[in-house]
N, C-alpha and C positions, 0 to 999 in steps of 0.2 A: 722293083717289087720285092726283090730278095731281101733287102735290108729291113723293111718294116716287118716282114714275116719273121726274120731272125730275132728282132727285138721282142716281138710278141711271144715267141717260144721261150726266150730267156725269162720273161716275166712269169709265164706259167710254171716253169721249173722252180723259180724262186718261191712262188706261193705255196707249192706242195712240199717244200723241203722240210726235213725233220726239225723238231723244235727243241731238241736237247741242247745243253750248253755247248756252243760252238760258234764259229764264224761262217756264215753262208753268203753266197752272192746276193747282192741287193738289186731289186728292180728299179726302173725309173718311174716317176709319177709323183703324186701329191697325196699327203695324208697318211693314214694308217688303215690297212685292211687286214683283219685278223692279226697275224704277226708280221706283216710286211711293213718295214720301216723305211721312210723316205725323208729327205731333208725337211726340217721344220721351217715353216714360214713365220714371219713376224705376226703376232696376234695379240689381242688384249690379254693381260694376265688373268689367271684363274681367280676364283673367289678366295678371300682371306678367311671367310667363315669356314668352320669345319665341314667336311663332306662325309656324310654317314652312309655306309652300306649296311644293309641288314638282310640276312638270309631268312628263309621260311621257318627255320628252327629257332630263330631269335639270336643267333650269333651275329655280332656287329663289329665293324671296323670303321674307325674314324680317321680321316686323313686331312691334312691341310696343304694347300698349294704352295705356301711359303716354305720352300725347301723340300716339298713332296714328302713330308714327314708322316709316318704312321703314328698317330697321336694316341690311339686307344684301341684295345680289343676287349670286348665284353662277351662273356659266355651267356647262354640263355637264362641262367639263374642270376644274372646281374654281376657276376664276379669280374672285376677288372684285372686282367692278367698281364698287361703290358705297362711298364713304367713309362710315364710321359708327363708333360706339363698340361695343366688345365687350361691355361691361356696361350693361344698361338704365339703371342708376342714374346713369350719367354724362350722360344726356340731361337731367337735372334742372338741370345747371349751364349756364354760358354756352357757347354754340356757335353757329356761323353757319347755323342752320337745316338741320342734317344730316337728310336724308330727311323733312323736316317739311312738314306742312300749313301754308301761309303765308297769312295775311290781311294783305296789305301795307298798313300804316297810311298810308303816304304816298299810296297809291292810293285807299283808302276814305274817309279823312277829308274830302277836298275834296267828295265826294258829299254829305256832310251839309249843305253850304252851298248845294247846288244846289236849285232848285225841283223838287219832285216833285208828283204829282197831289194829295197831301194836305197837303204842306208840313210833314210830321211826321217826316221821316227823321232818325235819330240814329246816330252812329258805333257800330260794334260794340265797339270797345275804345278807351279814351282813356288807357291806362296802359302802352303798349308803345313807348317811345321808339326802340327799335332798328328799328321797322318790322315786326317779327314779333309776332303777337298771342299773348301769353302765355296767354290764355284758351283757345287751341287746344292748344298744345304742352305745357302744364304740367298738363293735366287727364288723369285716367284715363278712357278711353273705354269704353263698353259694347261688347262684342263678341258676334258671332253668326255663324252660317253658313247659307247658302242653297245647298245642294249643294256645289259646288266654290268658291263665292264666299264670301270673308271680308267681313264687314260690321262697320264701326265706327259708333257713334252717340254724339253728345254735344250737349248743349243749352247755349247761351251766352246770358247776359243781355244785352239791348241797351237803349239809352236810359239815362236818368238818373232816379232816384227823384224823385217818386212815379210818374212815367209810364214804367214799365219794361215790356219785353216779352221775347220769347224768339226766338232763332234756333236752329232744329233742324238739325244737320249730320249728314250720312251719307256715309261713304266705302265704296264697293263695289269690291273688288279681286279679280282672278282671273288665272290663268295659262293660256296655250295652250302649245303645244310650244315656241314661240320668242318669245312676247310676254308682257309684264306689262301688264295693263290696270288703270287707276285711274280710277274715276268719282266725281266730287264732286257732291253734291246738297244742297240746303238749302231750307227753308221758314221763314216767319216769321209772327208775329202782329201786326207793326207794320212800317211802311216802314223798310227797313234797307239802308244801303250795303254792298255786298259785292264783294270782289275776291279770291277764293280761288284758290290753286293748290298744287301739290305740287312741291317743288323737291329737287334732289339734286346731289351732286358726283361726277362719273363719270370713271373711267379704264379703258378697255376692255383695257388691257394688264395690269391688276391694280394694286392700291395699292402694291405693292413692285416693280413692273415698270418699263416704259419711262416716263420722265418725260413729262408732257403736252406739253412742248416738241416732242417727236418724233411726237406723234399727228397725224393728218390730219383736218382739220375742213372740212365743207362744209354749206352751207345755201342753200335756194332763195329765202330772204328777199330782197326787192328794195327795201326802204326801211329807213332807220335814223333814230333820233331825234337831233336836234341843236338846241340853243337852243329847246327846247320844240316843235319842228316836225319832221315826217317829211319826209325828202328821199330821192331815189334813191341807191342805193349805188354806181352806176356811177362808176368812176374815183375811188373812195375806199378807205381801208383796211378799210371795213366790207363790201366786196363779197366774199362767201364762196360765190358761185354756182359758181365753179370750186374744186375741192378744193385745200387748201393746208395746210402744217404750222401747228400752233398757234403755234410760235415762242417766243421768250424774252421778248418785250415783254408787259407787263400788258395784259389786255383786260377791258373792262367796258362793254358797250353793249347797247342795245335794238334789235331788228329786227322787221320786219313781213313776213309771208309773203303772197303772192297767193293767191287762191282762197277757198273757203268749206268748212265742214265739216272732218272729220278729214283732215289732210294732213301730209306730212313737213315738219318744221321744221329739224332738225339731224341730220347724220350724222357720227359720230366713229369712226375706225378706226385700228388699229395695223398694218394690212396683213394680219392674221390673224383678228382678231376685230372685229366691227362692231356699233355700236348706232345705231339710228335713232329719234329722238324724233318722235312724231306727236301732234298735238292738234287740238282744234277751237277753241282760242284763236287769235286773229289774230297775236299777238306772241310773242316769246321774248327772254329776257335771257340773255346769255352772258358769263361772266367766268372768269378764269384761276385762281380758287381761292386768291388771296392771303389770303382770310379764314380759311382752314383753320388758320392759325397760332394762332387763338383756341381751337382745340379740342385737348384733351389727346391726346397721342400721334399727332398728325397734323401734317404739314409743309405750309407754304404751297406751292401749285401741285402738290400731290399728285394733284389731280383737277380736272376742268373743271366749273364751276358752270353748271347749266342750269335755267331756270325759265320754262315756258310761261305766258303772261299776256295780259291785255288789251293791245291796241295802245297804244304810247306816246301820251300825250295823251288817251287814252280811259280814265279812271280806274276803270271798272267799271260797275256798274248799281245802281239802286235796286230791291231786291226787295220786292214788295208782298205783303200777305196774300192767299192764294189762288193765288200763283204758285210754281213749282218752279224753282229755280236748278240748272242742269245743266252740267257740263263733263267732257270725257273726255280722258285722257292715256294714250298707249300707248308703251311702250318695246319696240322690236323688236330682237332680237339675232341674230347669225350668227357662226359660227366652229366650231372643233373640237367634235365631239360632236353637232352638230345634223344632222338629215337635210337633204338638198338642198332648198332653197326653190324651189317651182315658180313663184313670182312673178318677173317680169322685174326 
């Protein structure tokens, strides 16, 4: 009798654990309940047709199961603010991670060389020279719904034969009146380095509107990465604590925000529409979208690249069997068509 009661208690503790970016103990069982992640079973692939979520305010997000790409985000006034392809098939070609789940190889591979409690960690992917894991974005993910929440699931092989294991990935996403929530979760059956995020290229004026040069950028981040070290942003070009135009110079840098938990990382506005990126990652990468020139029908600097991530110099974590990897990203919008926001 003692053993079943113990398993039940562990399950209850796992369900009520905090949902900030961390690794928590995983329960046993099947499927996904709230934020509980368990091994994925083989299932028919999700639909290849776009999946559209729409909030009561008219904010919409479009996803495709092929790669679990966030294809489009439209504001209530119809403005398309996320760079993406009109045809899902175009995501199969070369592109700079448009609305992609990213497993940054340059972040995760060093972890495989670090000592972990078992000394058995192995990289998730060793065949993605671009730094984006093709095993995430080239696969068709299983899809499901839990009320208004859209769920993507996919299993990735980890390790090298004959000692291989599995990394079970889950994306849960939903809309409120003015926010898009993206929650990343993972479990594994062997020690696995992991550094996941969801990235996108954004222009709150619309992809055919104001160039990003004229957008205003602000971030509370107070440190930046240089020469492998983090330093204060004060009196440097990386100080975005006071709002300023994006400008015409190329930008590509990693910043670190103070505080813990879910917090604002970047605010982008054209004076009429605003997007605020919040996350429980400590860092964020910002770049001016020169890489969009690699994508069909998109122009360099058509949108600003944003990728919440681990702090520079902190390559991620070793996820151990029995733990749950959790991270939350929120995109908050304001502009024509939204009700007045009661928050200050």
